[in-house]
Each structure stands twice: as C-alpha cells, then as structure tokens.
mmCIF entry with sequence, helices, sheets and N, C-alpha, C, O atoms, coordinates in Angstrom:
data_MODEL
# 
_entry.id   MODEL 
# 
_entity.id                         1 
_entity.type                       polymer 
_entity.pdbx_number_of_molecules   1 
# 
_entity_poly.entity_id                      1 
_entity_poly.type                           'polypeptide(L)' 
_entity_poly.nstd_linkage                   no 
_entity_poly.nstd_monomer                   no 
_entity_poly.pdbx_seq_one_letter_code       MTISRRANDNWREVSKAASQEQDPEKLLKLVHELNEILERQEEARSELRRNF 
_entity_poly.pdbx_seq_one_letter_code_can   MTISRRANDNWREVSKAASQEQDPEKLLKLVHELNEILERQEEARSELRRNF 
_entity_poly.pdbx_strand_id                 A 
# 
loop_
_entity_poly_seq.entity_id 
_entity_poly_seq.num 
_entity_poly_seq.mon_id 
_entity_poly_seq.hetero 
1 1  MET n 
1 2  THR n 
1 3  ILE n 
1 4  SER n 
1 5  ARG n 
1 6  ARG n 
1 7  ALA n 
1 8  ASN n 
1 9  ASP n 
1 10 ASN n 
1 11 TRP n 
1 12 ARG n 
1 13 GLU n 
1 14 VAL n 
1 15 SER n 
1 16 LYS n 
1 17 ALA n 
1 18 ALA n 
1 19 SER n 
1 20 GLN n 
1 21 GLU n 
1 22 GLN n 
1 23 ASP n 
1 24 PRO n 
1 25 GLU n 
1 26 LYS n 
1 27 LEU n 
1 28 LEU n 
1 29 LYS n 
1 30 LEU n 
1 31 VAL n 
1 32 HIS n 
1 33 GLU n 
1 34 LEU n 
1 35 ASN n 
1 36 GLU n 
1 37 ILE n 
1 38 LEU n 
1 39 GLU n 
1 40 ARG n 
1 41 GLN n 
1 42 GLU n 
1 43 GLU n 
1 44 ALA n 
1 45 ARG n 
1 46 SER n 
1 47 GLU n 
1 48 LEU n 
1 49 ARG n 
1 50 ARG n 
1 51 ASN n 
1 52 PHE n 
# 
_struct_asym.id          A 
_struct_asym.entity_id   1 
# 
loop_
_struct_conf.conf_type_id 
_struct_conf.id 
_struct_conf.pdbx_PDB_helix_id 
_struct_conf.beg_label_comp_id 
_struct_conf.beg_label_asym_id 
_struct_conf.beg_label_seq_id 
_struct_conf.pdbx_beg_PDB_ins_code 
_struct_conf.end_label_comp_id 
_struct_conf.end_label_asym_id 
_struct_conf.end_label_seq_id 
_struct_conf.pdbx_end_PDB_ins_code 
_struct_conf.beg_auth_comp_id 
_struct_conf.beg_auth_asym_id 
_struct_conf.beg_auth_seq_id 
_struct_conf.end_auth_comp_id 
_struct_conf.end_auth_asym_id 
_struct_conf.end_auth_seq_id 
_struct_conf.pdbx_PDB_helix_class 
_struct_conf.details 
_struct_conf.pdbx_PDB_helix_length 
HELX_P HELX_P1 AA1 ILE A 3  ? GLN A 20 ? ILE A 3  GLN A 20 1 ? 18 
HELX_P HELX_P2 AA2 PRO A 24 ? ASN A 51 ? PRO A 24 ASN A 51 1 ? 28 
# 
_struct_conf_type.id          HELX_P 
_struct_conf_type.criteria    ? 
_struct_conf_type.reference   ? 
# 
loop_
_atom_site.group_PDB 
_atom_site.id 
_atom_site.type_symbol 
_atom_site.label_atom_id 
_atom_site.label_alt_id 
_atom_site.label_comp_id 
_atom_site.label_asym_id 
_atom_site.label_entity_id 
_atom_site.label_seq_id 
_atom_site.pdbx_PDB_ins_code 
_atom_site.Cartn_x 
_atom_site.Cartn_y 
_atom_site.Cartn_z 
_atom_site.occupancy 
_atom_site.B_iso_or_equiv 
_atom_site.pdbx_formal_charge 
_atom_site.auth_seq_id 
_atom_site.auth_comp_id 
_atom_site.auth_asym_id 
_atom_site.auth_atom_id 
_atom_site.pdbx_PDB_model_num 
ATOM 1   N N  . MET A 1 1  ? 9.056   -6.030  13.878 1.00 0.00 ? 1  MET A N  1 
ATOM 2   C CA . MET A 1 1  ? 7.633   -6.309  14.049 1.00 0.00 ? 1  MET A CA 1 
ATOM 3   C C  . MET A 1 1  ? 7.216   -5.875  15.450 1.00 0.00 ? 1  MET A C  1 
ATOM 4   O O  . MET A 1 1  ? 7.913   -6.167  16.422 1.00 0.00 ? 1  MET A O  1 
ATOM 5   N N  . THR A 1 2  ? 6.107   -5.194  15.561 1.00 0.00 ? 2  THR A N  1 
ATOM 6   C CA . THR A 1 2  ? 5.630   -4.741  16.866 1.00 0.00 ? 2  THR A CA 1 
ATOM 7   C C  . THR A 1 2  ? 4.972   -5.883  17.624 1.00 0.00 ? 2  THR A C  1 
ATOM 8   O O  . THR A 1 2  ? 4.642   -6.924  17.056 1.00 0.00 ? 2  THR A O  1 
ATOM 9   N N  . ILE A 1 3  ? 4.793   -5.662  18.909 1.00 0.00 ? 3  ILE A N  1 
ATOM 10  C CA . ILE A 1 3  ? 4.155   -6.687  19.739 1.00 0.00 ? 3  ILE A CA 1 
ATOM 11  C C  . ILE A 1 3  ? 2.760   -6.997  19.218 1.00 0.00 ? 3  ILE A C  1 
ATOM 12  O O  . ILE A 1 3  ? 2.382   -8.164  19.110 1.00 0.00 ? 3  ILE A O  1 
ATOM 13  N N  . SER A 1 4  ? 1.996   -5.969  18.896 1.00 0.00 ? 4  SER A N  1 
ATOM 14  C CA . SER A 1 4  ? 0.632   -6.206  18.419 1.00 0.00 ? 4  SER A CA 1 
ATOM 15  C C  . SER A 1 4  ? 0.633   -6.966  17.096 1.00 0.00 ? 4  SER A C  1 
ATOM 16  O O  . SER A 1 4  ? -0.249  -7.785  16.841 1.00 0.00 ? 4  SER A O  1 
ATOM 17  N N  . ARG A 1 5  ? 1.621   -6.689  16.265 1.00 0.00 ? 5  ARG A N  1 
ATOM 18  C CA . ARG A 1 5  ? 1.723   -7.407  14.982 1.00 0.00 ? 5  ARG A CA 1 
ATOM 19  C C  . ARG A 1 5  ? 2.030   -8.876  15.223 1.00 0.00 ? 5  ARG A C  1 
ATOM 20  O O  . ARG A 1 5  ? 1.443   -9.746  14.579 1.00 0.00 ? 5  ARG A O  1 
ATOM 21  N N  . ARG A 1 6  ? 2.946   -9.164  16.149 1.00 0.00 ? 6  ARG A N  1 
ATOM 22  C CA . ARG A 1 6  ? 3.271   -10.567 16.472 1.00 0.00 ? 6  ARG A CA 1 
ATOM 23  C C  . ARG A 1 6  ? 2.047   -11.271 17.026 1.00 0.00 ? 6  ARG A C  1 
ATOM 24  O O  . ARG A 1 6  ? 1.751   -12.401 16.638 1.00 0.00 ? 6  ARG A O  1 
ATOM 25  N N  . ALA A 1 7  ? 1.324   -10.608 17.939 1.00 0.00 ? 7  ALA A N  1 
ATOM 26  C CA . ALA A 1 7  ? 0.125   -11.203 18.523 1.00 0.00 ? 7  ALA A CA 1 
ATOM 27  C C  . ALA A 1 7  ? -0.922  -11.451 17.452 1.00 0.00 ? 7  ALA A C  1 
ATOM 28  O O  . ALA A 1 7  ? -1.588  -12.486 17.454 1.00 0.00 ? 7  ALA A O  1 
ATOM 29  N N  . ASN A 1 8  ? -1.069  -10.498 16.533 1.00 0.00 ? 8  ASN A N  1 
ATOM 30  C CA . ASN A 1 8  ? -2.029  -10.635 15.446 1.00 0.00 ? 8  ASN A CA 1 
ATOM 31  C C  . ASN A 1 8  ? -1.663  -11.839 14.578 1.00 0.00 ? 8  ASN A C  1 
ATOM 32  O O  . ASN A 1 8  ? -2.524  -12.649 14.235 1.00 0.00 ? 8  ASN A O  1 
ATOM 33  N N  . ASP A 1 9  ? -0.390  -11.950 14.229 1.00 0.00 ? 9  ASP A N  1 
ATOM 34  C CA . ASP A 1 9  ? 0.057   -13.082 13.422 1.00 0.00 ? 9  ASP A CA 1 
ATOM 35  C C  . ASP A 1 9  ? -0.126  -14.384 14.183 1.00 0.00 ? 9  ASP A C  1 
ATOM 36  O O  . ASP A 1 9  ? -0.514  -15.396 13.599 1.00 0.00 ? 9  ASP A O  1 
ATOM 37  N N  . ASN A 1 10 ? 0.152   -14.369 15.491 1.00 0.00 ? 10 ASN A N  1 
ATOM 38  C CA . ASN A 1 10 ? 0.068   -15.581 16.291 1.00 0.00 ? 10 ASN A CA 1 
ATOM 39  C C  . ASN A 1 10 ? -1.358  -16.114 16.362 1.00 0.00 ? 10 ASN A C  1 
ATOM 40  O O  . ASN A 1 10 ? -1.568  -17.317 16.208 1.00 0.00 ? 10 ASN A O  1 
ATOM 41  N N  . TRP A 1 11 ? -2.344  -15.247 16.593 1.00 0.00 ? 11 TRP A N  1 
ATOM 42  C CA . TRP A 1 11 ? -3.708  -15.773 16.685 1.00 0.00 ? 11 TRP A CA 1 
ATOM 43  C C  . TRP A 1 11 ? -4.155  -16.329 15.343 1.00 0.00 ? 11 TRP A C  1 
ATOM 44  O O  . TRP A 1 11 ? -4.936  -17.278 15.282 1.00 0.00 ? 11 TRP A O  1 
ATOM 45  N N  . ARG A 1 12 ? -3.656  -15.734 14.271 1.00 0.00 ? 12 ARG A N  1 
ATOM 46  C CA . ARG A 1 12 ? -4.012  -16.247 12.945 1.00 0.00 ? 12 ARG A CA 1 
ATOM 47  C C  . ARG A 1 12 ? -3.402  -17.634 12.719 1.00 0.00 ? 12 ARG A C  1 
ATOM 48  O O  . ARG A 1 12 ? -4.047  -18.520 12.157 1.00 0.00 ? 12 ARG A O  1 
ATOM 49  N N  . GLU A 1 13 ? -2.170  -17.808 13.157 1.00 0.00 ? 13 GLU A N  1 
ATOM 50  C CA . GLU A 1 13 ? -1.509  -19.115 13.012 1.00 0.00 ? 13 GLU A CA 1 
ATOM 51  C C  . GLU A 1 13 ? -2.219  -20.184 13.838 1.00 0.00 ? 13 GLU A C  1 
ATOM 52  O O  . GLU A 1 13 ? -2.455  -21.294 13.359 1.00 0.00 ? 13 GLU A O  1 
ATOM 53  N N  . VAL A 1 14 ? -2.557  -19.845 15.076 1.00 0.00 ? 14 VAL A N  1 
ATOM 54  C CA . VAL A 1 14 ? -3.245  -20.805 15.943 1.00 0.00 ? 14 VAL A CA 1 
ATOM 55  C C  . VAL A 1 14 ? -4.628  -21.116 15.393 1.00 0.00 ? 14 VAL A C  1 
ATOM 56  O O  . VAL A 1 14 ? -5.061  -22.268 15.410 1.00 0.00 ? 14 VAL A O  1 
ATOM 57  N N  . SER A 1 15 ? -5.318  -20.101 14.908 1.00 0.00 ? 15 SER A N  1 
ATOM 58  C CA . SER A 1 15 ? -6.642  -20.299 14.328 1.00 0.00 ? 15 SER A CA 1 
ATOM 59  C C  . SER A 1 15 ? -6.575  -21.228 13.114 1.00 0.00 ? 15 SER A C  1 
ATOM 60  O O  . SER A 1 15 ? -7.404  -22.124 12.955 1.00 0.00 ? 15 SER A O  1 
ATOM 61  N N  . LYS A 1 16 ? -5.581  -20.998 12.268 1.00 0.00 ? 16 LYS A N  1 
ATOM 62  C CA . LYS A 1 16 ? -5.428  -21.851 11.085 1.00 0.00 ? 16 LYS A CA 1 
ATOM 63  C C  . LYS A 1 16 ? -5.146  -23.293 11.488 1.00 0.00 ? 16 LYS A C  1 
ATOM 64  O O  . LYS A 1 16 ? -5.714  -24.231 10.928 1.00 0.00 ? 16 LYS A O  1 
ATOM 65  N N  . ALA A 1 17 ? -4.256  -23.454 12.473 1.00 0.00 ? 17 ALA A N  1 
ATOM 66  C CA . ALA A 1 17 ? -3.936  -24.809 12.941 1.00 0.00 ? 17 ALA A CA 1 
ATOM 67  C C  . ALA A 1 17 ? -5.178  -25.490 13.504 1.00 0.00 ? 17 ALA A C  1 
ATOM 68  O O  . ALA A 1 17 ? -5.410  -26.674 13.258 1.00 0.00 ? 17 ALA A O  1 
ATOM 69  N N  . ALA A 1 18 ? -5.977  -24.736 14.263 1.00 0.00 ? 18 ALA A N  1 
ATOM 70  C CA . ALA A 1 18 ? -7.198  -25.303 14.849 1.00 0.00 ? 18 ALA A CA 1 
ATOM 71  C C  . ALA A 1 18 ? -8.193  -25.708 13.767 1.00 0.00 ? 18 ALA A C  1 
ATOM 72  O O  . ALA A 1 18 ? -8.872  -26.727 13.896 1.00 0.00 ? 18 ALA A O  1 
ATOM 73  N N  . SER A 1 19 ? -8.278  -24.927 12.721 1.00 0.00 ? 19 SER A N  1 
ATOM 74  C CA . SER A 1 19 ? -9.245  -25.229 11.662 1.00 0.00 ? 19 SER A CA 1 
ATOM 75  C C  . SER A 1 19 ? -8.880  -26.494 10.895 1.00 0.00 ? 19 SER A C  1 
ATOM 76  O O  . SER A 1 19 ? -9.726  -27.092 10.231 1.00 0.00 ? 19 SER A O  1 
ATOM 77  N N  . GLN A 1 20 ? -7.625  -26.893 10.990 1.00 0.00 ? 20 GLN A N  1 
ATOM 78  C CA . GLN A 1 20 ? -7.160  -28.072 10.253 1.00 0.00 ? 20 GLN A CA 1 
ATOM 79  C C  . GLN A 1 20 ? -6.935  -29.294 11.146 1.00 0.00 ? 20 GLN A C  1 
ATOM 80  O O  . GLN A 1 20 ? -6.671  -30.391 10.654 1.00 0.00 ? 20 GLN A O  1 
ATOM 81  N N  . GLU A 1 21 ? -7.043  -29.095 12.460 1.00 0.00 ? 21 GLU A N  1 
ATOM 82  C CA . GLU A 1 21 ? -6.738  -30.183 13.401 1.00 0.00 ? 21 GLU A CA 1 
ATOM 83  C C  . GLU A 1 21 ? -7.861  -31.217 13.425 1.00 0.00 ? 21 GLU A C  1 
ATOM 84  O O  . GLU A 1 21 ? -9.040  -30.866 13.483 1.00 0.00 ? 21 GLU A O  1 
ATOM 85  N N  . GLN A 1 22 ? -7.486  -32.485 13.381 1.00 0.00 ? 22 GLN A N  1 
ATOM 86  C CA . GLN A 1 22 ? -8.449  -33.584 13.409 1.00 0.00 ? 22 GLN A CA 1 
ATOM 87  C C  . GLN A 1 22 ? -8.552  -34.241 14.784 1.00 0.00 ? 22 GLN A C  1 
ATOM 88  O O  . GLN A 1 22 ? -9.590  -34.802 15.135 1.00 0.00 ? 22 GLN A O  1 
ATOM 89  N N  . ASP A 1 23 ? -7.478  -34.167 15.553 1.00 0.00 ? 23 ASP A N  1 
ATOM 90  C CA . ASP A 1 23 ? -7.443  -34.797 16.876 1.00 0.00 ? 23 ASP A CA 1 
ATOM 91  C C  . ASP A 1 23 ? -8.190  -33.910 17.882 1.00 0.00 ? 23 ASP A C  1 
ATOM 92  O O  . ASP A 1 23 ? -7.810  -32.756 18.081 1.00 0.00 ? 23 ASP A O  1 
ATOM 93  N N  . PRO A 1 24 ? -9.239  -34.432 18.515 1.00 0.00 ? 24 PRO A N  1 
ATOM 94  C CA . PRO A 1 24 ? -10.042 -33.616 19.432 1.00 0.00 ? 24 PRO A CA 1 
ATOM 95  C C  . PRO A 1 24 ? -9.244  -33.028 20.604 1.00 0.00 ? 24 PRO A C  1 
ATOM 96  O O  . PRO A 1 24 ? -9.490  -31.890 21.003 1.00 0.00 ? 24 PRO A O  1 
ATOM 97  N N  . GLU A 1 25 ? -8.305  -33.779 21.150 1.00 0.00 ? 25 GLU A N  1 
ATOM 98  C CA . GLU A 1 25 ? -7.510  -33.274 22.272 1.00 0.00 ? 25 GLU A CA 1 
ATOM 99  C C  . GLU A 1 25 ? -6.594  -32.139 21.824 1.00 0.00 ? 25 GLU A C  1 
ATOM 100 O O  . GLU A 1 25 ? -6.465  -31.133 22.522 1.00 0.00 ? 25 GLU A O  1 
ATOM 101 N N  . LYS A 1 26 ? -5.966  -32.293 20.677 1.00 0.00 ? 26 LYS A N  1 
ATOM 102 C CA . LYS A 1 26 ? -5.093  -31.228 20.151 1.00 0.00 ? 26 LYS A CA 1 
ATOM 103 C C  . LYS A 1 26 ? -5.920  -30.000 19.792 1.00 0.00 ? 26 LYS A C  1 
ATOM 104 O O  . LYS A 1 26 ? -5.495  -28.868 20.022 1.00 0.00 ? 26 LYS A O  1 
ATOM 105 N N  . LEU A 1 27 ? -7.106  -30.229 19.226 1.00 0.00 ? 27 LEU A N  1 
ATOM 106 C CA . LEU A 1 27 ? -7.993  -29.123 18.881 1.00 0.00 ? 27 LEU A CA 1 
ATOM 107 C C  . LEU A 1 27 ? -8.383  -28.339 20.133 1.00 0.00 ? 27 LEU A C  1 
ATOM 108 O O  . LEU A 1 27 ? -8.372  -27.108 20.120 1.00 0.00 ? 27 LEU A O  1 
ATOM 109 N N  . LEU A 1 28 ? -8.721  -29.033 21.196 1.00 0.00 ? 28 LEU A N  1 
ATOM 110 C CA . LEU A 1 28 ? -9.091  -28.368 22.437 1.00 0.00 ? 28 LEU A CA 1 
ATOM 111 C C  . LEU A 1 28 ? -7.934  -27.523 22.974 1.00 0.00 ? 28 LEU A C  1 
ATOM 112 O O  . LEU A 1 28 ? -8.150  -26.406 23.443 1.00 0.00 ? 28 LEU A O  1 
ATOM 113 N N  . LYS A 1 29 ? -6.718  -28.046 22.908 1.00 0.00 ? 29 LYS A N  1 
ATOM 114 C CA . LYS A 1 29 ? -5.545  -27.284 23.350 1.00 0.00 ? 29 LYS A CA 1 
ATOM 115 C C  . LYS A 1 29 ? -5.365  -26.028 22.494 1.00 0.00 ? 29 LYS A C  1 
ATOM 116 O O  . LYS A 1 29 ? -5.057  -24.958 23.020 1.00 0.00 ? 29 LYS A O  1 
ATOM 117 N N  . LEU A 1 30 ? -5.553  -26.154 21.195 1.00 0.00 ? 30 LEU A N  1 
ATOM 118 C CA . LEU A 1 30 ? -5.418  -25.001 20.307 1.00 0.00 ? 30 LEU A CA 1 
ATOM 119 C C  . LEU A 1 30 ? -6.500  -23.958 20.586 1.00 0.00 ? 30 LEU A C  1 
ATOM 120 O O  . LEU A 1 30 ? -6.226  -22.758 20.561 1.00 0.00 ? 30 LEU A O  1 
ATOM 121 N N  . VAL A 1 31 ? -7.712  -24.407 20.847 1.00 0.00 ? 31 VAL A N  1 
ATOM 122 C CA . VAL A 1 31 ? -8.800  -23.486 21.145 1.00 0.00 ? 31 VAL A CA 1 
ATOM 123 C C  . VAL A 1 31 ? -8.521  -22.742 22.448 1.00 0.00 ? 31 VAL A C  1 
ATOM 124 O O  . VAL A 1 31 ? -8.777  -21.542 22.546 1.00 0.00 ? 31 VAL A O  1 
ATOM 125 N N  . HIS A 1 32 ? -7.999  -23.450 23.446 1.00 0.00 ? 32 HIS A N  1 
ATOM 126 C CA . HIS A 1 32 ? -7.633  -22.789 24.705 1.00 0.00 ? 32 HIS A CA 1 
ATOM 127 C C  . HIS A 1 32 ? -6.523  -21.764 24.472 1.00 0.00 ? 32 HIS A C  1 
ATOM 128 O O  . HIS A 1 32 ? -6.569  -20.657 25.008 1.00 0.00 ? 32 HIS A O  1 
ATOM 129 N N  . GLU A 1 33 ? -5.537  -22.138 23.676 1.00 0.00 ? 33 GLU A N  1 
ATOM 130 C CA . GLU A 1 33 ? -4.437  -21.218 23.364 1.00 0.00 ? 33 GLU A CA 1 
ATOM 131 C C  . GLU A 1 33 ? -4.963  -19.984 22.635 1.00 0.00 ? 33 GLU A C  1 
ATOM 132 O O  . GLU A 1 33 ? -4.576  -18.859 22.951 1.00 0.00 ? 33 GLU A O  1 
ATOM 133 N N  . LEU A 1 34 ? -5.835  -20.193 21.671 1.00 0.00 ? 34 LEU A N  1 
ATOM 134 C CA . LEU A 1 34 ? -6.420  -19.082 20.927 1.00 0.00 ? 34 LEU A CA 1 
ATOM 135 C C  . LEU A 1 34 ? -7.212  -18.162 21.863 1.00 0.00 ? 34 LEU A C  1 
ATOM 136 O O  . LEU A 1 34 ? -7.116  -16.939 21.763 1.00 0.00 ? 34 LEU A O  1 
ATOM 137 N N  . ASN A 1 35 ? -7.974  -18.740 22.747 1.00 0.00 ? 35 ASN A N  1 
ATOM 138 C CA . ASN A 1 35 ? -8.746  -17.958 23.705 1.00 0.00 ? 35 ASN A CA 1 
ATOM 139 C C  . ASN A 1 35 ? -7.822  -17.112 24.590 1.00 0.00 ? 35 ASN A C  1 
ATOM 140 O O  . ASN A 1 35 ? -8.116  -15.943 24.842 1.00 0.00 ? 35 ASN A O  1 
ATOM 141 N N  . GLU A 1 36 ? -6.722  -17.680 25.057 1.00 0.00 ? 36 GLU A N  1 
ATOM 142 C CA . GLU A 1 36 ? -5.773  -16.938 25.884 1.00 0.00 ? 36 GLU A CA 1 
ATOM 143 C C  . GLU A 1 36 ? -5.158  -15.774 25.110 1.00 0.00 ? 36 GLU A C  1 
ATOM 144 O O  . GLU A 1 36 ? -5.020  -14.674 25.646 1.00 0.00 ? 36 GLU A O  1 
ATOM 145 N N  . ILE A 1 37 ? -4.793  -16.011 23.868 1.00 0.00 ? 37 ILE A N  1 
ATOM 146 C CA . ILE A 1 37 ? -4.214  -14.957 23.026 1.00 0.00 ? 37 ILE A CA 1 
ATOM 147 C C  . ILE A 1 37 ? -5.203  -13.812 22.866 1.00 0.00 ? 37 ILE A C  1 
ATOM 148 O O  . ILE A 1 37 ? -4.843  -12.647 23.030 1.00 0.00 ? 37 ILE A O  1 
ATOM 149 N N  . LEU A 1 38 ? -6.442  -14.140 22.546 1.00 0.00 ? 38 LEU A N  1 
ATOM 150 C CA . LEU A 1 38 ? -7.461  -13.116 22.319 1.00 0.00 ? 38 LEU A CA 1 
ATOM 151 C C  . LEU A 1 38 ? -7.804  -12.368 23.602 1.00 0.00 ? 38 LEU A C  1 
ATOM 152 O O  . LEU A 1 38 ? -8.060  -11.165 23.567 1.00 0.00 ? 38 LEU A O  1 
ATOM 153 N N  . GLU A 1 39 ? -7.812  -13.064 24.729 1.00 0.00 ? 39 GLU A N  1 
ATOM 154 C CA . GLU A 1 39 ? -8.066  -12.392 26.002 1.00 0.00 ? 39 GLU A CA 1 
ATOM 155 C C  . GLU A 1 39 ? -6.940  -11.414 26.331 1.00 0.00 ? 39 GLU A C  1 
ATOM 156 O O  . GLU A 1 39 ? -7.201  -10.310 26.807 1.00 0.00 ? 39 GLU A O  1 
ATOM 157 N N  . ARG A 1 40 ? -5.688  -11.809 26.080 1.00 0.00 ? 40 ARG A N  1 
ATOM 158 C CA . ARG A 1 40 ? -4.557  -10.903 26.328 1.00 0.00 ? 40 ARG A CA 1 
ATOM 159 C C  . ARG A 1 40 ? -4.658  -9.672  25.431 1.00 0.00 ? 40 ARG A C  1 
ATOM 160 O O  . ARG A 1 40 ? -4.388  -8.557  25.876 1.00 0.00 ? 40 ARG A O  1 
ATOM 161 N N  . GLN A 1 41 ? -5.040  -9.867  24.185 1.00 0.00 ? 41 GLN A N  1 
ATOM 162 C CA . GLN A 1 41 ? -5.188  -8.730  23.272 1.00 0.00 ? 41 GLN A CA 1 
ATOM 163 C C  . GLN A 1 41 ? -6.286  -7.784  23.763 1.00 0.00 ? 41 GLN A C  1 
ATOM 164 O O  . GLN A 1 41 ? -6.111  -6.566  23.741 1.00 0.00 ? 41 GLN A O  1 
ATOM 165 N N  . GLU A 1 42 ? -7.405  -8.339  24.201 1.00 0.00 ? 42 GLU A N  1 
ATOM 166 C CA . GLU A 1 42 ? -8.505  -7.509  24.691 1.00 0.00 ? 42 GLU A CA 1 
ATOM 167 C C  . GLU A 1 42 ? -8.092  -6.753  25.945 1.00 0.00 ? 42 GLU A C  1 
ATOM 168 O O  . GLU A 1 42 ? -8.434  -5.580  26.095 1.00 0.00 ? 42 GLU A O  1 
ATOM 169 N N  . GLU A 1 43 ? -7.365  -7.399  26.845 1.00 0.00 ? 43 GLU A N  1 
ATOM 170 C CA . GLU A 1 43 ? -6.885  -6.728  28.047 1.00 0.00 ? 43 GLU A CA 1 
ATOM 171 C C  . GLU A 1 43 ? -5.957  -5.573  27.680 1.00 0.00 ? 43 GLU A C  1 
ATOM 172 O O  . GLU A 1 43 ? -6.039  -4.496  28.271 1.00 0.00 ? 43 GLU A O  1 
ATOM 173 N N  . ALA A 1 44 ? -5.077  -5.795  26.710 1.00 0.00 ? 44 ALA A N  1 
ATOM 174 C CA . ALA A 1 44 ? -4.157  -4.742  26.281 1.00 0.00 ? 44 ALA A CA 1 
ATOM 175 C C  . ALA A 1 44 ? -4.923  -3.571  25.674 1.00 0.00 ? 44 ALA A C  1 
ATOM 176 O O  . ALA A 1 44 ? -4.595  -2.415  25.939 1.00 0.00 ? 44 ALA A O  1 
ATOM 177 N N  . ARG A 1 45 ? -5.927  -3.855  24.873 1.00 0.00 ? 45 ARG A N  1 
ATOM 178 C CA . ARG A 1 45 ? -6.740  -2.784  24.281 1.00 0.00 ? 45 ARG A CA 1 
ATOM 179 C C  . ARG A 1 45 ? -7.506  -2.014  25.355 1.00 0.00 ? 45 ARG A C  1 
ATOM 180 O O  . ARG A 1 45 ? -7.601  -0.788  25.297 1.00 0.00 ? 45 ARG A O  1 
ATOM 181 N N  . SER A 1 46 ? -8.045  -2.727  26.324 1.00 0.00 ? 46 SER A N  1 
ATOM 182 C CA . SER A 1 46 ? -8.782  -2.071  27.406 1.00 0.00 ? 46 SER A CA 1 
ATOM 183 C C  . SER A 1 46 ? -7.853  -1.167  28.204 1.00 0.00 ? 46 SER A C  1 
ATOM 184 O O  . SER A 1 46 ? -8.236  -0.060  28.586 1.00 0.00 ? 46 SER A O  1 
ATOM 185 N N  . GLU A 1 47 ? -6.651  -1.627  28.454 1.00 0.00 ? 47 GLU A N  1 
ATOM 186 C CA . GLU A 1 47 ? -5.689  -0.811  29.192 1.00 0.00 ? 47 GLU A CA 1 
ATOM 187 C C  . GLU A 1 47 ? -5.326  0.443   28.407 1.00 0.00 ? 47 GLU A C  1 
ATOM 188 O O  . GLU A 1 47 ? -5.197  1.521   28.987 1.00 0.00 ? 47 GLU A O  1 
ATOM 189 N N  . LEU A 1 48 ? -5.160  0.309   27.098 1.00 0.00 ? 48 LEU A N  1 
ATOM 190 C CA . LEU A 1 48 ? -4.873  1.480   26.274 1.00 0.00 ? 48 LEU A CA 1 
ATOM 191 C C  . LEU A 1 48 ? -5.997  2.489   26.336 1.00 0.00 ? 48 LEU A C  1 
ATOM 192 O O  . LEU A 1 48 ? -5.753  3.692   26.436 1.00 0.00 ? 48 LEU A O  1 
ATOM 193 N N  . ARG A 1 49 ? -7.241  2.005   26.278 1.00 0.00 ? 49 ARG A N  1 
ATOM 194 C CA . ARG A 1 49 ? -8.396  2.901   26.331 1.00 0.00 ? 49 ARG A CA 1 
ATOM 195 C C  . ARG A 1 49 ? -8.461  3.643   27.658 1.00 0.00 ? 49 ARG A C  1 
ATOM 196 O O  . ARG A 1 49 ? -8.809  4.823   27.699 1.00 0.00 ? 49 ARG A O  1 
ATOM 197 N N  . ARG A 1 50 ? -8.124  2.947   28.748 1.00 0.00 ? 50 ARG A N  1 
ATOM 198 C CA . ARG A 1 50 ? -8.148  3.581   30.065 1.00 0.00 ? 50 ARG A CA 1 
ATOM 199 C C  . ARG A 1 50 ? -7.086  4.657   30.185 1.00 0.00 ? 50 ARG A C  1 
ATOM 200 O O  . ARG A 1 50 ? -7.270  5.638   30.907 1.00 0.00 ? 50 ARG A O  1 
ATOM 201 N N  . ASN A 1 51 ? -5.984  4.483   29.487 1.00 0.00 ? 51 ASN A N  1 
ATOM 202 C CA . ASN A 1 51 ? -4.873  5.436   29.587 1.00 0.00 ? 51 ASN A CA 1 
ATOM 203 C C  . ASN A 1 51 ? -5.060  6.662   28.711 1.00 0.00 ? 51 ASN A C  1 
ATOM 204 O O  . ASN A 1 51 ? -4.281  7.609   28.817 1.00 0.00 ? 51 ASN A O  1 
ATOM 205 N N  . PHE A 1 52 ? -6.060  6.673   27.857 1.00 0.00 ? 52 PHE A N  1 
ATOM 206 C CA . PHE A 1 52 ? -6.286  7.839   26.994 1.00 0.00 ? 52 PHE A CA 1 
ATOM 207 C C  . PHE A 1 52 ? -7.363  8.723   27.531 1.00 0.00 ? 52 PHE A C  1 
ATOM 208 O O  . PHE A 1 52 ? -7.679  9.748   26.927 1.00 0.00 ? 52 PHE A O  1 
# 
C-alpha cells in the first residue's frame, strides 16, 4: 500500500469514527486528528505541484 493510500484510508477511518462518536471530548479529538491528516495531505499535494 502506498503512503497516499494509507493516508486516504486513515482519514476515512477517522471520519467514520467521528460520525459515530457520542462523547463530545472524544469527538473533538477525532475532528482535530482528521484536520491534521487532511492538512498533511494538502501540504503533500502542494509540494508535488511545486515540483512539477
């Protein structure tokens, strides 16, 4: 599995967990984690665009 594939699967897993979470504190942690994952993906895409 490639890095991008793992990252893609990971954000989906975190998103699914967040959609089912009932505890507000746990939900907030999941949302922060999801945001970090998506920001890293965007940074990686931006870097790829700059290198082409």
